[in-house]
C-alpha positions, -999 to 999 in steps of 0.1 A, spaced: -177 -120 171 -187 -85 182 -154 -77 197 -136 -88 165 -159 -64 145 -153 -36 170 -115 -41 168 -117 -41 130 -138 -9 131 -113 7 154 -84 -3 131 -101 12 101 -109 44 120 -73 46 132 -61 42 96 -84 69 84 -72 93 111 -37 86 100 -46 96 65 -59 129 77 -27 136 96 -4 124 67 -17 146 40 -15 183 50 -27 207 23 7 223 19 22 189 8 -5 180 -17 -3 215 -32 35 214 -35 37 180 -53 17 164 -81 29 130 -68 16 137 -33 -17 149 -48 -21 117 -67 -13 96 -37 -38 116 -17 -65 108 -44 -58 71 -41 -60 73 -3 -92 94 -4 -110 71 -28 -101 40 -8 -110 57 24 -145 65 10 -149 29 -1 -141 18 34 -167 42 48 -192 26 24 -182 -9 36 -188 1 72 -223 13 63 -230 -18 43 -218 -40 72 -241 -21 95 -270 -29 71 -260 -65 70 -260 -66 108 -294 -51 108 -305 -78 83 -313 -52 56 -310 -61 20 -279 -50 1 -271 -51 -36 -246 -73 -53 -224 -43 -59 -224 -35 -21 -215 -71 -14 -186 -68 -38 -174 -38 -18 -175 -58 14 -156 -86 -2 -129 -62 -13 -126 -46 21 -91 -61 28 -78 -48 -5 -90 -13 3 -72 -15 37 -40 -28 21 -40 -1 -6 -44 25 21 -15 11 41 8 8 11 0 42 -2 6 57 33 40 39 34 49 53 0 39 88 10 60 86 42 90 76 21 83 104 -4 82 129 25 115 117 38 133 119 5 120 139 -25 97 163 -7 122 172 20 149 178 -6 126 200 -28 115 220 2 151 225 12 160 236 -23 131 260 -25 141 275 9 177 280 -2 166 296 -35 144 320 -16 172 330 7 
Protein backbone atom coordinates (compact mmCIF):
# COMPACT_ATOMS: atom_id res chain seq x y z
CA UNK A 1 0.00 0.00 0.00
CA UNK A 2 2.81 2.39 0.90
CA UNK A 3 4.58 1.89 -2.43
CA UNK A 4 1.34 2.65 -4.27
CA UNK A 5 0.98 5.90 -2.31
CA UNK A 6 4.62 6.77 -2.99
CA UNK A 7 4.20 6.11 -6.72
CA UNK A 8 1.06 8.25 -6.76
CA UNK A 9 2.83 11.04 -4.90
CA UNK A 10 5.73 10.87 -7.34
CA UNK A 11 3.34 11.00 -10.30
CA UNK A 12 1.66 14.12 -8.88
CA UNK A 13 5.00 15.79 -8.21
CA UNK A 14 6.13 15.00 -11.76
CA UNK A 15 2.92 16.48 -13.13
CA UNK A 16 3.39 19.63 -11.07
CA UNK A 17 6.98 19.97 -12.26
CA UNK A 18 5.74 19.65 -15.83
CA UNK A 19 3.31 22.50 -15.14
CA UNK A 20 6.12 24.78 -14.05
CA UNK A 21 8.10 23.96 -17.19
CA UNK A 22 5.14 24.31 -19.54
CA UNK A 23 4.07 27.83 -18.61
CA UNK A 24 6.92 30.29 -18.95
CA UNK A 25 5.97 33.85 -18.09
CA UNK A 26 6.62 35.05 -21.64
CA UNK A 27 3.89 32.77 -22.96
CA UNK A 28 1.27 33.63 -20.35
CA UNK A 29 1.88 37.35 -20.88
CA UNK A 30 1.63 37.06 -24.66
CA UNK A 31 -1.67 35.23 -24.80
CA UNK A 32 -4.94 35.59 -22.89
CA UNK A 33 -5.79 31.98 -23.72
CA UNK A 34 -2.50 30.74 -22.27
CA UNK A 35 -3.08 32.86 -19.18
CA UNK A 36 -6.51 31.30 -18.66
CA UNK A 37 -5.12 27.79 -19.13
CA UNK A 38 -2.43 28.61 -16.60
CA UNK A 39 -5.09 29.70 -14.08
CA UNK A 40 -6.90 26.39 -14.46
CA UNK A 41 -3.66 24.48 -14.02
CA UNK A 42 -2.55 26.57 -11.05
CA UNK A 43 -5.89 26.14 -9.27
CA UNK A 44 -5.96 22.38 -9.78
CA UNK A 45 -2.32 22.12 -8.76
CA UNK A 46 -3.11 23.92 -5.51
CA UNK A 47 -6.03 21.55 -4.91
CA UNK A 48 -3.68 18.61 -5.39
CA UNK A 49 -1.27 20.12 -2.87
CA UNK A 50 -4.19 20.33 -0.44
CA UNK A 51 -5.11 16.71 -1.15
CA UNK A 52 -1.56 15.59 -0.37
CA UNK A 53 -1.66 17.41 2.97
CA UNK A 54 -5.08 15.97 3.78
CA UNK A 55 -3.89 12.47 2.93
CA UNK A 56 -0.96 12.97 5.28
CA UNK A 57 -3.40 13.96 8.02
CA UNK A 58 -5.50 10.88 7.32
CA UNK A 59 -2.41 8.71 7.48
CA UNK A 60 -1.56 10.26 10.85
CA UNK A 61 -5.14 9.49 11.95
CA UNK A 62 -5.98 13.18 12.38
CA UNK A 63 -9.52 14.43 11.89
CA UNK A 64 -10.46 16.07 8.62
CA UNK A 65 -13.55 17.98 7.58
CA UNK A 66 -16.15 16.81 5.10
CA UNK A 67 -14.92 19.46 2.65
CA UNK A 68 -11.41 18.04 2.92
CA UNK A 69 -12.74 14.53 2.29
CA UNK A 70 -14.50 15.83 -0.81
CA UNK A 71 -11.18 17.14 -2.09
CA UNK A 72 -9.61 13.74 -1.56
CA UNK A 73 -12.50 12.10 -3.41
CA UNK A 74 -12.00 14.51 -6.33
CA UNK A 75 -8.26 13.90 -6.56
CA UNK A 76 -8.46 11.97 -9.82
CA UNK A 77 -10.52 14.68 -11.47
CA UNK A 78 -7.90 17.30 -10.49
CA UNK A 79 -5.19 15.14 -12.02
CA UNK A 80 -7.24 14.59 -15.17
CA UNK A 81 -7.94 18.32 -15.57
CA UNK A 82 -4.22 19.04 -15.19
CA UNK A 83 -3.28 16.49 -17.83
CA UNK A 84 -5.91 17.64 -20.31
CA UNK A 85 -5.10 21.30 -19.82
CA UNK A 86 -1.41 20.62 -20.34
CA UNK A 87 -2.23 18.73 -23.54
CA UNK A 88 -4.34 21.67 -24.74
CA UNK A 89 -1.55 24.07 -23.94
CA UNK A 90 1.00 21.98 -25.84
CA UNK A 91 -1.28 22.01 -28.88
CA UNK A 92 -1.73 25.75 -28.52
CA UNK A 93 2.03 26.30 -28.37
CA UNK A 94 2.54 24.22 -31.51
CA UNK A 95 -0.09 26.09 -33.50
CA UNK A 96 -1.53 29.45 -32.54
CA UNK A 97 1.22 30.73 -30.31
CA UNK A 98 4.03 29.74 -32.69
CA UNK A 99 2.25 31.45 -35.58
CA UNK A 100 1.59 34.64 -33.61
CA UNK A 101 5.22 34.79 -32.45
CA UNK A 102 6.42 34.33 -36.02
CA UNK A 103 4.07 37.07 -37.27
CA UNK A 104 5.24 39.43 -34.52
CA UNK A 105 8.88 38.77 -35.39
CA UNK A 106 8.23 39.41 -39.08
CA UNK A 107 6.37 42.64 -38.28
CA UNK A 108 9.25 43.85 -36.13
CA UNK A 109 11.78 43.15 -38.90
